[in-house]
N, C-alpha and C positions, 0 to 999 in steps of 0.2 A: 142270569146266575146270582146266586145269593151274595149277599156281602161277607166279605172275607174278614175274619175276627184275627187281628194281629197276636200272635201268640209266641211271646220270647220263650215259654216253658221254662223260666228260671227260678221256679219256687224252690226253696231249699231250706225250710224251717224244721229241723229234726226229720221226723217221718210222717208228719201230717200230709194229707192228701192235697194235691195242688189244687186251690179253688177254683183257677181259670179252667181246668181240665174238668172240674165239677160242673162248672157252669156251662160249657160246652156240651156235656152229657145231659144236662138238663133242659138244653134248647132243642135236642132231637136227636136221632140215632146217627145222623151224617151231617157235618158241619163244613163250612168253607173256611179256610185257614191261609195265613201268610206266616211261614217261619223265619227265623232270623238271616237265614243264608239259601240262595237258590233262585232261579230266574223266575218262579211262577208260584202261584197259589196252588192249594191242594184241597181235596176233600179230605176230611178226619172223619173215620168210622169208629165209634164208641161202644157200640152194644156186641154182646158176646156171639150172636148170630150173624150179626153184618161182618164182625171181624173173622169169624169162621168160615164165611162166604167168599171173602177177598183172598183169604190166605189158601183156599183150596181149588178156586175157580181159575182156570186156564186162561181166561178172558183178562184176567189181571197178571201183568207181567214184571217180574223184577229185572230181567234182561234187558227191557226197552229203555231203563233209565241209564244204561250205559253210554257214554259221549254226551250226556246232557247234563246241564247245570240245575240238578233236580233240587226240590226244597229239602231243607234238612236244619241240623240243630248244630253242626260244626263248619267253621270256616272251610277247613280242607275235608272232603269227603272221607270217612274212614273206611269204607269199603274200596278195596282195589278193583278196576274194571274188569281184573280176570277171576276175581274172588267166586267161590261156591255161592257166597251169600247173593249175587247178582245173576244166577243162572235159573234156566228154567227147565223143567223137564222136556226131554229125556237126557239133555246133556248134563244136567245136575245127577242124574240118578247115580251112573257110573262113580261119580267122585264121592257122593253122600255113601255108597255101599261100601267103597274102600275105607273111608273114615269110621263108618259104623262098625265095621269089623274090630276095630280096637276098642269099643265099649259096648259091647255085649255086656248083659248082666253078669255072665260068668268070670269075663274078664275084669270087671269093676270089681267082684268079688276077690279075684286073686290080688288086684291092685290095692285091696282096703287094708291089710297088715302093714304096708309100707306107709300108707297114710297116717295110720295110727302112730307108728315109731316117729314120724316127724312131728306129729301133733304133740306127743310124749315129750320129745325132745325140746322143742319149743316152749312148753310148760316148764320143762325142767330148767332152762335158761331163765326164764321169767323169777322162778323160786330163787335161783341161784343170786340173781342180781338184787332179790328182794322188793317188796312193794315199797311205792308205786310202780305200776307198770304201764306201758301204752299198750293196749289189746290190739289198736288198728295196727301198730307197727310191727309189734313183736310176734303177732299170731296171723292176724287178717292177711296182712300183706305177703306173709311169708310163706305159708302152708300153700295156697292154690298155685303161687310161682313156683314153688319147688317141686310139687306134684307134677305140673306139666311139663317143666323143665326136666323133670328125672324121666318122665315118658318119652320125651322127645330125645333123651339122652344130650341135651345141652351141657357143654362143660361148666363145672362150677363157676370159674371166673366170669362167665357172660351172663350168668343168672341175674344178676342186678341190673343188668343192661334191658334185658327184655322187660323187666318191671316198669323199668324208667321210659322205655318208649312207648309202650303201651299207653301210660298215663299221659305222656303227650300227645298222641293220637285223639284221645276223648276231651281233650280242651276245647272250650266254647268261646272263648274271647276272640276277636278279630284279628290280634296281634299275634295269636297263637299259631296261625297256618303255616307260616314257613317252617317253624319248629315241627310241626305235626308231618307236614309233608317230608321233611328230613327224616323223622322218626319211622315214618312208613316205609322209606327207601332203604335205610338202613336194615330194618327188619327183612326186607325181600330179598336184599343182597346177602343177609346173612344165611338165611335158610336156602338160597340158592346154591352158595356154596357148602351147606352143610349137607344137602340132599346129594350133591356131586359127590362128596366125600363117602356118603353112606352106601353110594351105588358099588363101591369096589370092596365093601366089607359086609359080611353077613352079622346079623344082629337080631335082639328081639324088641327093639325099640320101636315106637311108634311108626318112625318114618319107615322102616323096615317092612313093620305090620301092613302100613297102608299101600307099599309097593309091590306086596303079592298079589297075584291076581287068580282069581278061580279059572279051571279050563274054559278056552273059549271066549275069555274076556279079557279086552283090551287092557293092557298094563297102563298104569298112570306114567305119563311123561315127567321129566325133571320139574318142568314148570308148574305143572298141577300138584305136584309133592311139595313144593315151596310154597305154593299158595295154601295148599291146605295146612301146611305147618304153621303158616302166618296166621290164618284164620283162627287154629287152635291156641295159639300163643295168646292171641287177643281175648278170645273168649274165656281161656282159663284163668287170665287176670282180670275179668270183669264181673260175672254175677256173684261167684263164690268169694273173692275178696270184699265185695261190699256187703254181702248177705251174712258173712262171718260176724262183722262188728255191728250190723243192723239188728240181727236177731239176739245179740248178747246184750246189746242195749235195750231191748225190748224186753227182754226178759229181766234185766237189773231194773228197770223203771216200772217193772209191771210184777209185783210180789206175788200177786195170787197166780200168774203163771209159772214163776219160778218154783214156787211152791208145789204146784200141780207136778212140775217135772222131778223134784226132789222126792216128792210123796210116791210117784208113780213112772219111774224112768221108762216103762214100757210103753208110755204114751208118746215118746219121743217123735217117733215117725208122724203120726198124727198132728201133734203139735207143730211140727216142722213144715208140713203141707199148708196147714192154716196160715202161718206164719209167711211161707211164700207167696200165697194168695193176696195177703194182706199188705205187706210191706211195698211202698212204692221205692223199688231200689234204683230207678232212673227216673231222669226227666224227660218229659215229652215223647217223642216218637223216634223210631229207627230208621229204616231203609223202607222207601216208598215203592209201590208199583204204579204202572201204566194202565190204564184201559184200553186193551187192542179194540176194542168196537164198544158201541152205545150199549150199556148195561143198566138195568134198573136194580137199585140197591136200596132196602129198605124204604122204598117210596120214593126214592129220588133217583134222578135219571143222571147218570155218569156219562159224560160224552167220551167217544174215542180219543185217544190223547191225553187225557186227563189224570194229573198225579193223584193217588190215592195212598192215604196214609191209615195204618190202623193203630190203635191205643190197646195195647195189651192191659195196660194199668186200667184202664176204664173197663173193659170187658171183665176183669176180676172184680170189679165191683158193681156188675149188672144187676139190680134188683128181681129181675126176672129170672134169673139163673142162681143168685145167692141171695137168701133171704137176710135182711138186715146186714147188707154187704159191708156198711162201714163198722160193723162189730166183729171183734177179733173173737171167733167162737171156736173152740177146739172142738166141740161136739156137734158141729154141724153135719147135716145130711152130705155124704161124700159125693164129690163132683169135680172131674178135672179143671184145673184152673191153666192160665195162658202163661205164666211167668216165664215158660221156656219157649214160648212162640207157639205155633199151631200149623199143622199142615206140610207143605214140602220142605219150610225152613225152620222145623221146630228144631232146637237144639239137640246136635248129634249126641253130645258130651253130657248130657242132663242127669243122667246117671251118675257119672263121676263127679258132677257138682253136689248131687244129694248125699253122695258118700262123704265129700270133703266137708260139708256143712254137719251133716251127722255127727261125724268123728270128733269134730272141732269143737262142738258143742257138750258132747258127751265127755270127751275128755277134760275139757275145760272146768265145767261144772262139778266133774266127779273128783278131779284132783286139787280144786281149790274151793271147797265146799262154802267157806266164809266169802266168796268173791263179792264184791260191791264196788260201786262207783266211788273214784276217790275225790270226786269234784260234784257239785249239785248238777242234776240234770240239765239244766239250762246253761250251764257253762261249757258244755261239751261243743266243740267248734264243729261245723258242717262244711263238707265241700260246697263251694260256690262256682267252682272254675271248670269243671266237667259235665258231661251230660248224666253222670252218676249221682246217687243219693246215699252218702255214706259219713261218717264222723270222722274229720282228718285225725284226731287223737281220740281215743276213748280210755282215760286215765283211771285204772281201777286198784283196788288193794284188796288184802284179804287178811 
């Protein structure tokens, strides 16, 4: 068995790529690692092809981690044992189908005007209060939380709680375990009650949309709907929240990119795609899988029962797939990246996240053409307490 590298994956210097992950990548496609929490070591797969195999091969199971103290980044597992994120097909297929109904391209297109309205209102408030403003607080944290809460029809007074509980669940410090567990239980109880309430009334919110079933299809139970809602509130307050700030920071510290966006706004989708590939928006790894039988992977024998983690961040920097992967190149040849995952656990709501990011950046830089950092780039404080990479504050002026 290969020697396991101890990997806290706690690097948080601006948006630089984690040097410990780069070192593992340089050592080969599959490495042995020990993470901060959990009972065992794990394999870490870092190549695009290797990650693609693990995420699509049924011999690697997410469901098999349930009930085990699996290797992870946080003291309290973020994922609930009954979550869609730890199911395998065919059990996961029905739940993913129900959730995916809400995030079709046509549905997201219908949601976009409402997202635009919220983005304009948030920028209006920034302008009303006058510069400087904290972009992380005033836009990045507000827009995704408002959007997912509006879709789930969470009452306005409860929406700040959704954001707070999500942040508590993502903490990495050992003393955060009790608060994280309590936050997870609060959200579970909240959505259990909300689903029961929605069952008694018709509506067009996301819970009712997911509750609808096609002819011949078994309807989702209240428990399944509650877990789906919890999963969506977590993901809704994760990627987009971080990436609005990360992308704005990158544009404000890379004048050539901002100049391109202002000169050719039609390039935003392509620019956004490359920024999503390039920016390391999280630390370390997510949810592992377990090998159900011996599997050879990238020339390494993975034994039945071994934990296997993948790094989407590393796959996005694989030089075999992306030429000069560390270069942020808007004009590179188009190739799918793995920022929203891959295979059976690809993010269901990725189209919504892209709509939020695109809207936020377009509204922000159109409404405030003179937008710039209000402090030197090196003075921007970065999160060191959770699995995410994002500025805690992003002071801007215009």
